[in-house]
N, C-alpha and C positions, 0 to 999 in steps of 0.2 A: 393196528400195531400189536405186535406180540409182546407180552410182558416179560417173557423169559428169553429175550434176545441175547445171544452170546456176543462177547467182545471179539472183534476181528483179531486174527492171529498177527502178532508183531513180527516184523522182519528183524534180522540180526542187527542191522544198523539202528533200528528204532529201540531194540532192547538195550544196546550199548548206550544210546543216548539217555534212556530212562535210568539206567544204573548211574550214569555220570551225574544226572540231575538230582537223583536221590542222595548221592555222595555230597553234592554241594548244598543241599537243602539245610536249613537251620534245624538244629535238634529240637525235640519236643520240650526239653528242659534245658536251662542254661548250663554251660560247661564251666567248671572252675579252672583256675589257672594251674592247679595241681594236676588235674586230668590232662590238660593240654601239654604240660611239661612231661608227664608220664608217656603220652602218645609220641611226643617228639623223641624221647629217650628210646622208646621201643623201636621207632623207625630207624634212628641212626645207630643204635647199639651202644652209644657212649653218651655221657652227660655233656651238654653243650658248654663249651669253654667261654668265659667272658672275653670279649675282644680287648686286646691290649694296644695301647698307644705305642707306635714305633718310636722308641727313645732316641734313635739316631736323628730324628727330625727336630729334636729340641734345639741343638746348636744352630741349625739353619733358621728356625723360627726366630731365635734370639737375634741372629745377625740381620735378618730382614727387618725386625722391629727397630734395631739401632740405625740401620740405613734409612729407614723411613723418618725417624726423628731427626737425624743429623743432616740428611741430604735433601730429601724431597720437601719437607715442610719449610725449611728456611727459604727455599726457592719460591714458594708460594707467597711468602711474606715480603719479598723484595718489591720495591716500587716498579711500575711499568716504565721502561725507558722512553723518554720523550724524543721523538724524531725531529730533526731540524729541517727536513724537507717539507716544503709547503704543500698544502692540498691543492688539487686542481680546482680552478674557478668554475663557476656555473657556466660561463660563456664557453669554456673549453668543451663542455659537454654538448652545448648547442652546435659548436663547430663539428664535433664528432658525428652528431646526428645528421647534419647537412652533408658531410662527407659520405656517410653510408647511403643517404638518399641519392647522391650523385652516382655512386658505384652501382646501385640498383637500377638507376635510370639508364646507364650505359649498358648494363648486362641485359636489360629487358628491351633495349632498342627504342627508347623514348624519342619523341620528336625534338627538333632543335630548340623550339620555343621553351619547352619544359626544362631542358638542360641549361639553357641560357638563364632562365628565371632562378634555377637553383644556384648557379654560379654567382649571380648578382646578390642573392640572399647571403651566400657565403662571404662575399666581399664586404657586405654591410656588417656582418657579425665580426669579421676580422678587424675592421676599422674601429668598431665600438670597443674592442678589447684593448686597443692601444691607448 
């Protein structure tokens, strides 16, 4: 190997990438906030203005807060209304399951013995319900 080997010539894209990486690299010494604000001022040409709160939003925010306390929160504190309708009994669920099995048996073209057995089971459940 030769000791005085030269670095290969960089293409334009590689040079641009190298410059960009050098620009993003951390500085050798820490930068103070005064230097950063001076750089920003030099870039923009004016001093940065503090961001102001849009004052026209204040009445809207106040109205939203009042609506929240007077309308939404009292509704959350109201008791849950009790329904007078009874729940379905567990046997009704069994009848539903048998009805679905019967429908599937008819759709899949099951034999008569299986369909008759399902009908008999349904009749047994229906008589138990009464």
